[in-house]
Every structure is written in structure tokens, then in C-alpha cells.
Phi, psi and omega in degrees: 000141175273109188275355181085001176223154181232145175243093174275099180289129182245125180242122185256176182294141186302333187267013184287141175288164179292322179299309181292329178291318176300315178305314178288330175296317176298321181294321177300315182295322183298316176298323181296319182293347178281348186282132174302146174090357181267123178275319181189167183208134174228158185214165176226136175240129179095188187270134172282176181285335182278136177288353174287346186245063185280076181244123182282175183287348182265007181242143178229145182229076174300141172253112185257112174268143188254151176292167174298151187304327181288355176253010172283151169307152183297129177087356178279147177236178179293327174296323181292320178297316177299316179297323179290323176296315182300321178296322179296308181296335180298340176297332182293134182287139171061032179248153173244140186240134173225118180272135178211191178229151189307305183291311184300321182293319182286320173304309179301317180298318183289326182279313188244344180089004187221137178266060180214157178296318180232131174233124173257112185264127182252114186253143180177189180254324183271115185296321182294321179291327175298314178298316181299313180300314183298322177295322181295315179296322178299318178300316182289325183291321182295336178272001184267134179299133181099349186288135176219152172055052178289130181221119180256133183299127186274097181264355180230173180107356176279133178267135176242130175278114184251122176246110183252112183283135176273110184289323181292326181291315184290326179299322182295329184262004179076017177268164172235174184296324183300323183298310179302314180299321183293323177296308184301313179306312182295309187298311189263317179273330182094151179216143184290118184264323181200189180228143181249131179257127175231096187066237180268001181268144181229133183236147174272130177267109186266137176249131172196172185292150169299158190300320184301324180279319180296340184263007178243115186296320183296322178290320175299323174293339175276357180293131185269142175251135173281125179267158180302335177279352175098357181279157173252120185243133174296149180297328179299339184270348181240007176209152175265114187251121179209161178259119180244156177264132181219193184288138173277331174201157173233112183267147178226158177210118186059041178062018175244136177294143180212154172231130187254141169245116187253145178205134176265161187241131180220136175085000175208172186282148184295318185289321175298319176302308183299315183301310180302313180299317183295319180298315182294321179295316180295329183277332192246340186255128175255114183282140175298162179297131180089358178258156179206167185242152167224135183259130186218205180085205179299332176303325182289320172304315184294319177297323176298313180298314181293325174301318180292317179292335177297334175274313192287319190293314182293322177297322177296319177295320184286327179291323180299316184296313180302310181298320176299320177297321180292327183291309186264345181064030183209130172292327180294323178281324174304320179293319178306309184293322178300336180294349179281349178295314171299327177299313177294321182291332179300311177299323179294318179294314179293326178291321176295322180294315181289327183270351180085002175285161179254166177281079185269180177296312178297328174295324178296320172297325174301317175302323179292316184289326176292323176300319184296319180292317184299319180292320171310312182295320183292324176297317183298320185285308183296319176304317186286319180295323180295318177298322175295323175297320178293336175279359175095011179282139174308150184298319182293317181288328179291322179295318181293316182297314183294321180295320180288320183283330187260007178297311182298314178303315178297312178301318183292320179296316178289322184292316183301310181299318177301306180299326181293329178264354184296323174301326179297328184295328181246021181282148182230356183281188180301132180092352182297333181294335177270325183289323192290310180302318181298318186288319179301316178298310186292316183296315178295319179292321179293329176300305184288323182295321177297313178296313183290326178300319185284333189253313190276321185297317178297325182289317178291331179297322176304316175298316178296321178297314183293321177299317184293322174297319175299322185290000000 
């Protein structure tokens, strides 16, 4: 669904400072406001108080509200505005961009933990091997038709201040490890020196080095340590001080380390994209020992929905057949009317092909609704012809007379349903993405099922009637 709002997720390098991240976020908001069709934009940077919102300070999630559709440039759609926002944000250096929508992103995150149409989760023990495998999958995904907004979880790139104590050096000065650790703790982390009272309130006063000194490894190395002999020794002479790159985060799921490759799909169906990507990954990626993949994101929701439909559709057809058997008291006539389902499905499939729609969940629901109308028309026609036969009319005459007399009722049933869904076919407002595939299937199926029901069913009825007479 097109929600009328867009969330262009912006991911920066993991070791960016909060001030710099906010500065880049303000620049991003300024660029977004320049896009036609944008009404306003607000953003949040960093982690919220709720543990359900695990967003680090290098990530921003602007929410872009759009103007009414009649105020957009001619020919523009929400997809066009999304592409324009993506092009604007691409001017920012070193950022990753993933377009989403507020509700869809939250639902996907709650269900699968990932804000992408397709998420490939790489599980294993060795973080370096996981990242290498994720990069290989990302390279393959980027070369697959329809891939947009590729994003590989940034698990590295965080800078760490590493202080490795030289035990031989501190032994020469009569120091121990606890002395050095205490100095580092006070200088960088801070230590409570006293307490400050304001009326009945009491606060701890913490002492540590100013931020400008804490961020400089050379200055930290110049900090002096008092030795038992009274000499002052710089920290750099008894410890190796350096800034190293390490993991920015270690994500886990079910107690297993994982790295996620997220990708959105544009211009093609989700199922076909995933099927192609799975074939390529199976052929080109060799997983390290102990590693495995899981496919999630919106694709996981689609699989779940199609799994439900795979159960519902056969049950629906079986229920229709059983009710027809109760109505006619004959398996033969129940089978005759069930044959109208393929007639209806032909039009639904052709409608999807001609309109460019995909076999989505709404389209599948449309097929179920279509079958109900088609079966109703079949019952109307077959019941009348069978009544004429029971009155003693010859089969040829009954078939012709039945098709003539039931022409108007069958056309009325189909026309009413068709006209009722016609507005959905041309809808452009919120929710039209769900309504249109359903309408396309039902309208296309009604056209073919009505024509074939009036022409083919009477001809087939004669064969069924003769077979019953011989039996």
C-alpha cells in the first residue's frame, strides 16, 4: 500500500560522532524538502528509550509527509517522489539509503526484524567470515534485476582506544596493573570525587579529562603516573596506546551471531526476484562451516500468506463441490458446474497479464470471489436446464431454451458485480494498490466466465445428460 508518507532511512559510518550525525541529518532534511510533492519532514537520530527501537547514532529515519495527489507534478507517483528523494540524498558522502514507509517498515521490523522487502540473514560464529559472506551475497543481489536500496548491516568500522600495558616496563618503575588501570579509569571514564548538595538533593561530582583530551591518543599517552619512588612517568612509556578498528555491533538472533543483507525490489514481482537470487546464491556462494542462511523481510510475510492460501483455496473448492452435491444430489452435475472455475480463471490470468499486475495476495483473494460468482451463474443455468429436462423436454431443446431464458439472469449477476468493482479498477487513492489487483481479476474473470458459461456449459451439459441417461 502507498501510505502517503515515505521513510528514507539514512545510515552513516558507525564511528561518526553524534554532533556530526545530527549535522548531516539536518542537511538531509534540507535536501528532502527540495523535492516536489513533499509537504514536510521530521527526523530522529539515535536510540530511543524503548528497547524496541534499536537505532544507533549513525542512523536516521526521516518521516516525509506528502502533499495531496492533485498537488504533485503531472505524471508523478509516490514511486517517482521516492526516486527523487533517493537521488537527492545520494549527494551526501558515505551514506546508505533505504526507502520504506512508516507502517510497512514498523510491521516488517516487528515481524522479521528487518526493514526491507527481502532480507538474507547469514548466521554463524566467525564475524569476519559472516561479513565476507554477506558482502558476496550483496554483490550478487546488486547485479540482480529489480534490486534497489541494497544495505549490508555495518558490523565493523567502529574505532576503539586500546591501551595495552607493558608489564615489564611497569615492573621497572615499581608499578602494578591496578595503578595504571585506576589512572585510565579516572582520566577517561571519570570517578566520583565529592558530592554536591542543593537543598535536599545530592549529586555526585565526577572528575575526568576534558573531551578534547580524551579524544586524542597522543595526549592520553602524556598523562603522568606517580611511581612509588616519587617519579612521574608518562602513560605512553608503560603502555602501548593506539586506536584500532573493531566491530560496531554484534547482532544475535536465537543466541546465534548474524549479519543481514537487506534489499528492496522495484519493477518486478517479489517472488520472482527472490527465486532468481536464491538460485544465484546457491550456485556462487560457499557458506563457511557452521553457517547457514535464512530469508526474511516482506518476502517472509508473502510466503506465510501464500502458505495460508495454499490451504484455503483447496478447502474452498472442496466446500463448493460439496454444496453443489447437496443441491443436485449428483456428483456428475456438481462436476459439471465446477468446470466453470477454469473458465473464470482464464479471464483473471489474462487480466493480470494485460494490466501488468502480479499474482499477489489481493489477486488471489479476487480469484476466490470470482469463483463464487461463476459457480452461482453455473447453478442458475444448469438448474433451469435440468428442470426443463425433468418436465420431459428433449435434451437439445432444453439446452437451447435454457441458454436463451437464463441469458438475462446470468448477465445481470455478472454485470452488477463488474460495475461494483469498476471504480476499484481506476482508483488512485490510498489502498488502491490492494484494490486494483482484486478488481482486475474479478472483472477479467467475469467476462470470460460469462461468455463461456453461456456457450460451453450448455454444450457440455448435453454430454453429461446423455451419459446419465445411458447410466
